[in-house]
C-alpha positions as CSV (number, residue, x, y, z in Angstrom):
1,M,-15.3,-0.1,12.9
2,N,-16.6,0.9,9.9
3,Y,-17.9,-1.7,7.5
4,L,-17.7,-2.1,3.8
5,E,-20.7,-2.8,1.8
6,F,-20.4,-6.3,1.3
7,E,-20.1,-7.0,5.1
8,K,-23.1,-5.5,6.4
9,P,-24.3,-9.2,7.2
10,L,-21.2,-9.5,9.7
11,A,-22.1,-5.8,10.8
12,E,-25.8,-7.2,11.7
13,I,-24.1,-9.7,14.0
14,E,-21.8,-8.0,15.8
15,G,-24.0,-5.5,16.5
16,K,-26.4,-7.7,17.8
17,A,-23.5,-9.7,20.0
18,E,-22.5,-5.5,21.3
19,E,-26.2,-5.0,21.9
20,L,-26.7,-8.1,24.2
21,R,-23.8,-7.2,26.1
22,A,-24.4,-3.4,26.7
23,L,-27.7,-4.8,27.8
24,A,-26.2,-6.8,30.5
25,A,-23.9,-4.2,31.5
26,A,-27.0,-1.7,32.4
27,N,-28.7,-4.6,33.8
28,K,-26.5,-7.1,36.3
29,E,-29.2,-10.0,36.6
30,M,-29.3,-10.6,32.8
31,D,-27.3,-13.2,31.8
32,V,-26.4,-13.1,27.9
33,E,-22.9,-14.2,27.7
34,Q,-23.9,-17.5,26.1
35,E,-26.2,-16.1,23.5
36,A,-23.2,-13.4,22.7
37,A,-20.9,-15.8,22.7
38,G,-22.8,-17.9,19.7
39,L,-22.9,-14.6,17.6
40,D,-19.6,-14.1,18.0
41,R,-18.9,-17.5,16.7
42,K,-21.5,-16.9,13.5
43,A,-19.9,-13.7,13.1
44,A,-16.0,-15.5,12.8
45,D,-17.5,-18.1,10.5
46,L,-19.0,-15.0,8.5
47,L,-16.3,-13.2,8.1
48,R,-13.9,-16.6,7.1
49,D,-16.7,-17.2,4.2
50,L,-16.1,-13.8,3.2
51,Y,-12.5,-13.3,3.0
52,Q,-12.1,-16.8,2.1
53,N,-12.3,-16.3,-1.8
54,L,-12.5,-11.9,-2.5
55,S,-13.2,-10.9,-6.0
56,P,-10.9,-8.4,-7.2
57,W,-13.6,-5.4,-6.8
58,R,-13.9,-6.4,-3.1
59,K,-10.1,-6.6,-2.9
60,C,-10.0,-3.1,-4.1
61,Q,-13.2,-2.2,-1.4
62,V,-10.5,-3.7,1.3
63,A,-7.4,-2.0,-0.2
64,R,-8.9,1.3,0.0
65,H,-10.6,0.7,3.6
66,A,-10.3,4.0,5.8
67,D,-9.0,2.0,8.9
68,R,-6.2,0.4,7.1
69,P,-3.1,1.3,8.7
70,H,-1.2,4.2,6.4
71,C,2.8,4.8,5.6
72,K,2.7,7.2,9.2
73,D,1.4,4.4,10.9
74,Y,3.6,2.0,9.8
75,I,6.5,4.5,10.0
76,E,5.6,5.3,13.5
77,A,5.7,1.3,14.8
78,L,8.6,0.1,12.5
79,F,11.4,2.7,12.6
80,T,13.3,4.4,15.0
81,E,15.1,7.8,15.2
82,Y,13.0,8.7,12.0
83,T,14.1,12.3,11.2
84,P,11.8,13.8,8.5
85,L,13.2,15.2,5.5
86,A,11.0,18.0,3.8
87,G,10.4,19.6,-0.2
88,D,12.1,19.2,-3.2
89,R,14.6,22.2,-3.4
90,N,12.6,23.7,-5.9
91,F,8.9,24.6,-5.3
92,A,7.4,23.3,-2.0
93,D,7.0,20.0,0.3
94,D,4.2,18.0,-0.8
95,H,2.5,16.6,2.2
96,A,1.6,13.2,-0.4
97,V,4.6,12.1,0.4
98,M,6.6,11.7,3.6
99,G,10.5,10.8,4.2
100,G,13.3,10.5,5.7
101,L,16.2,9.2,7.5
102,A,15.5,6.1,10.0
103,R,16.5,2.9,11.7
104,L,14.8,-0.7,11.0
105,D,15.7,-2.9,13.5
106,D,19.2,-0.8,14.2
107,R,20.1,-0.2,10.4
108,P,20.1,3.3,8.7
109,V,17.7,3.2,6.0
110,M,15.9,6.2,3.8
111,V,12.4,5.2,3.8
112,I,10.0,7.2,1.6
113,G,5.9,6.6,1.2
114,Q,2.8,8.0,0.4
115,E,0.1,9.2,3.0
116,K,-3.3,9.3,2.7
117,G,-4.3,10.9,5.8
118,F,-7.0,9.7,8.2
119,D,-9.7,12.2,8.7
120,T,-11.3,14.8,6.8
121,K,-8.6,17.5,7.8
122,T,-5.5,15.3,7.5
123,R,-7.0,13.7,4.0
124,I,-7.2,17.2,2.8
125,E,-4.1,17.8,3.7
126,R,-2.2,15.1,2.6
127,N,-4.2,15.6,-1.0
128,F,-5.5,11.8,-0.1
129,G,-2.4,10.6,-1.1
130,M,-2.3,11.8,-4.4
131,A,1.4,13.3,-4.9
132,R,2.1,16.5,-7.0
133,P,5.6,16.8,-9.3
134,E,7.4,18.3,-6.0
135,G,6.7,15.0,-3.9
136,Y,8.1,13.0,-6.8
137,R,10.8,15.3,-6.7
138,K,11.1,15.1,-2.8
139,A,11.7,11.2,-3.3
140,I,14.2,11.7,-6.1
141,R,16.4,14.1,-3.5
142,L,16.0,11.6,-0.8
143,M,16.8,8.8,-3.1
144,D,20.0,10.4,-4.2
145,M,20.9,11.4,-0.5
146,A,20.8,7.8,0.2
147,D,22.7,6.6,-2.6
148,R,25.3,9.0,-1.5
149,F,25.3,7.5,2.1
150,N,24.9,4.4,1.1
151,L,21.7,3.8,2.8
152,P,19.0,1.2,1.6
153,V,15.9,2.5,0.7
154,V,12.4,1.2,2.0
155,T,9.0,2.5,-0.2
156,L,5.8,2.2,0.9
157,V,3.0,2.4,-1.5
158,D,-0.5,3.7,-0.7
159,T,-2.2,5.9,-3.8
160,P,-5.0,6.0,-6.1
161,G,-2.1,7.8,-8.6
162,A,-0.5,11.2,-9.3
163,Y,-2.6,14.2,-8.6
164,P,-3.8,15.1,-12.0
165,G,-4.8,18.6,-11.5
166,K,-3.7,21.7,-13.8
167,G,-1.0,23.3,-11.6
168,A,0.8,19.5,-11.4
169,E,0.7,19.6,-15.1
170,E,2.2,22.9,-15.5
171,R,4.8,21.6,-13.1
172,G,6.0,18.9,-14.9
173,Q,3.9,16.2,-13.2
174,S,4.7,13.1,-16.0
175,E,8.2,14.2,-16.1
176,A,8.6,14.3,-12.4
177,I,6.9,10.5,-12.4
178,A,9.2,9.1,-15.0
179,R,12.5,10.8,-13.3
180,S,11.7,9.4,-9.8
181,T,11.0,5.8,-11.9
182,Q,14.5,6.3,-13.5
183,K,16.1,7.2,-10.3
184,C,14.7,3.8,-8.5
185,L,16.3,2.1,-11.6
186,E,19.8,4.5,-10.9
187,I,20.4,4.5,-7.4
188,G,23.5,1.7,-6.0
189,V,21.4,0.8,-2.9
190,P,19.3,-2.0,-2.3
191,L,15.7,-0.7,-3.2
192,V,12.5,-2.6,-1.6
193,S,9.1,-1.8,-1.8
194,V,5.4,-3.0,-0.3
195,V,2.4,-2.2,-1.5
196,I,0.5,-1.7,1.4
197,G,-2.9,-0.1,0.3
198,E,-3.6,1.0,-3.4
199,G,-0.9,1.2,-6.1
200,G,-2.1,3.1,-8.9
201,S,-0.5,3.5,-11.9
202,G,2.8,5.5,-12.5
203,G,2.6,7.5,-9.1
204,A,3.1,3.9,-7.7
205,V,5.3,2.8,-10.3
206,A,7.3,5.7,-9.2
207,F,8.1,4.4,-6.1
208,A,7.8,0.6,-6.4
209,T,10.7,0.4,-9.6
210,A,12.6,-2.0,-6.9
211,N,15.0,-4.9,-6.3
212,R,12.3,-6.5,-4.4
213,L,8.5,-5.5,-4.4
214,A,6.2,-7.2,-2.0
215,M,2.0,-6.5,-1.9
216,L,-0.6,-7.1,1.3
217,E,-2.6,-9.7,0.4
218,H,-5.7,-7.6,0.2
219,S,-4.0,-4.4,-1.7
220,V,-4.1,-3.4,-5.6
221,Y,-1.9,-2.6,-8.1
222,S,-2.6,-1.4,-11.4
223,V,-2.5,0.8,-14.4
224,I,-5.4,2.8,-13.8
225,S,-8.5,2.2,-11.2
226,P,-11.5,-0.1,-12.0
227,E,-13.8,2.9,-12.6
228,G,-11.4,4.7,-14.7
229,C,-10.8,1.9,-16.9
230,A,-14.1,1.1,-16.7
231,S,-15.0,4.8,-17.8
232,I,-12.7,4.5,-20.8
233,L,-13.6,1.2,-22.2
234,W,-17.4,0.6,-21.9
235,K,-18.1,4.9,-21.2
236,D,-19.8,3.5,-18.1
237,A,-17.9,3.8,-14.6
238,E,-20.3,1.2,-12.7
239,K,-18.6,-1.6,-14.6
240,M,-15.6,-1.2,-12.3
241,R,-16.2,-4.9,-11.1
242,E,-16.0,-6.4,-14.7
243,A,-13.1,-3.6,-15.2
244,A,-11.0,-5.1,-11.5
245,E,-11.6,-8.7,-13.0
246,A,-9.5,-7.7,-16.4
247,L,-6.8,-5.7,-14.8
248,R,-5.6,-8.8,-12.6
249,L,-4.8,-6.0,-10.3
250,T,-4.9,-8.5,-7.3
251,A,-1.6,-9.7,-5.1
252,Q,-2.3,-13.4,-6.3
253,D,-2.2,-12.2,-10.0
254,L,1.0,-10.3,-10.1
255,K,2.8,-12.9,-8.2
256,K,1.5,-15.3,-11.3
257,L,2.9,-12.9,-13.3
258,G,6.1,-12.2,-12.2
259,V,5.3,-8.6,-11.1
260,I,5.7,-9.0,-7.7
261,D,7.8,-10.9,-5.3
262,R,6.1,-12.0,-2.4
263,I,2.6,-11.5,-1.0
264,I,2.7,-10.6,2.8
265,P,-0.3,-12.5,5.1
266,E,-2.9,-10.2,6.6
267,P,-5.1,-10.9,9.5
268,L,-8.5,-12.7,8.8
269,G,-11.2,-9.7,7.5
270,G,-8.3,-7.6,6.5
271,A,-5.5,-5.3,8.0
272,Q,-8.0,-3.2,9.6
273,R,-9.0,-5.7,11.8
274,D,-5.6,-6.2,13.5
275,R,-3.6,-3.3,12.4
276,D,-1.0,-4.3,14.7
277,A,-0.3,-7.9,13.1
278,A,-0.5,-6.3,9.9
279,I,2.1,-3.9,10.9
280,T,4.6,-6.6,12.3
281,S,4.2,-8.5,9.5
282,V,5.1,-6.3,6.7
283,G,8.3,-4.7,9.1
284,R,9.2,-8.7,9.2
285,A,8.7,-8.8,4.9
286,I,11.2,-5.6,4.9
287,S,13.7,-7.4,6.9
288,D,13.8,-10.4,5.0
289,M,13.9,-8.8,1.9
290,L,16.7,-6.6,3.1
291,K,18.8,-9.6,4.1
292,E,18.1,-11.1,0.6
293,L,19.9,-8.3,-0.9
294,D,23.2,-8.0,1.4
295,G,26.8,-8.4,0.1
296,K,25.2,-7.5,-3.5
297,D,27.5,-4.6,-4.8
298,R,26.3,-1.5,-6.5
299,K,26.4,-2.9,-10.2
300,A,25.0,-6.0,-8.9
301,L,21.8,-4.4,-7.2
302,I,21.5,-2.2,-10.4
303,T,21.5,-4.8,-13.3
304,D,19.6,-7.2,-11.1
305,R,17.1,-4.4,-11.0
306,R,17.1,-3.2,-14.4
307,K,16.7,-7.2,-16.0
308,K,13.6,-7.8,-13.6
309,F,11.8,-4.8,-14.9
310,L,12.8,-5.5,-18.6
311,G,12.0,-8.8,-18.6
312,M,8.2,-8.5,-17.6
313,G,5.9,-9.7,-20.1
314,T,7.8,-12.0,-21.6
315,K,7.6,-14.8,-19.8
316,G,6.0,-18.1,-21.8
317,L,7.2,-16.0,-25.1
318,A,9.8,-17.6,-27.9
319,A,13.3,-16.6,-27.6
């Protein structure tokens, strides 16, 4: 278990319980189970207290936790007959974006997502989930294919943002993001999206302009990272806690603002503590959202999606 900074007291208690059990395993005459069980109860109470009212900055830390399930984990667990499709048919295959044909509950779908990687090698290979233009153009190609064959599209969002490198800018990064967002609005098939970790800036919007948008309880979705926001507003990246508060980036804030449609509960302690339970909850939410869109024709799906996004930010305004 990798512990976050605010979880250090929890790490100490759980570490002591593990040490006691390791000593007992080495010395069969020692009886420490009662003491270890007491530490387990203390750890469970502390875990509940820590996660009962997480600040926005702490939610950012949880959303970025290295042990959270990533796109690849969800695809492998929830989808069957997954057939990956590669390349944008123009420049290259972007490994930060994965997608292909699959079945969800035996229903044919197109699944597309951003993959961060799980160790040093795969994180470098996946560019830490930051897509280049060819990644967005790959997503456009897959959405076009889904539209042609009348397949629902499922997107899994987990990115700190689009890659800002020189090569990406030279190849039209902003244009690719805009066209991917436009394609989300154009396709005449159901489009559902889940923010499973970080939803960073236009790099996330290009995948999440959906008929139904859900977020895991401790995921975040914002126009810029707290560190980036703090650097611009206060010229000090260390003011990220204040920036996280101001950005209203939590699932709870965004549900109130009407940006997302549902919040998917996470296991106590975050998705990283019980990956299987978190993945099951996401799968159930995706199936439910697709069922909500069953029976709607192409025109209704496109119209509803456009109205949803054009109406954002108008709550409380006079007609």
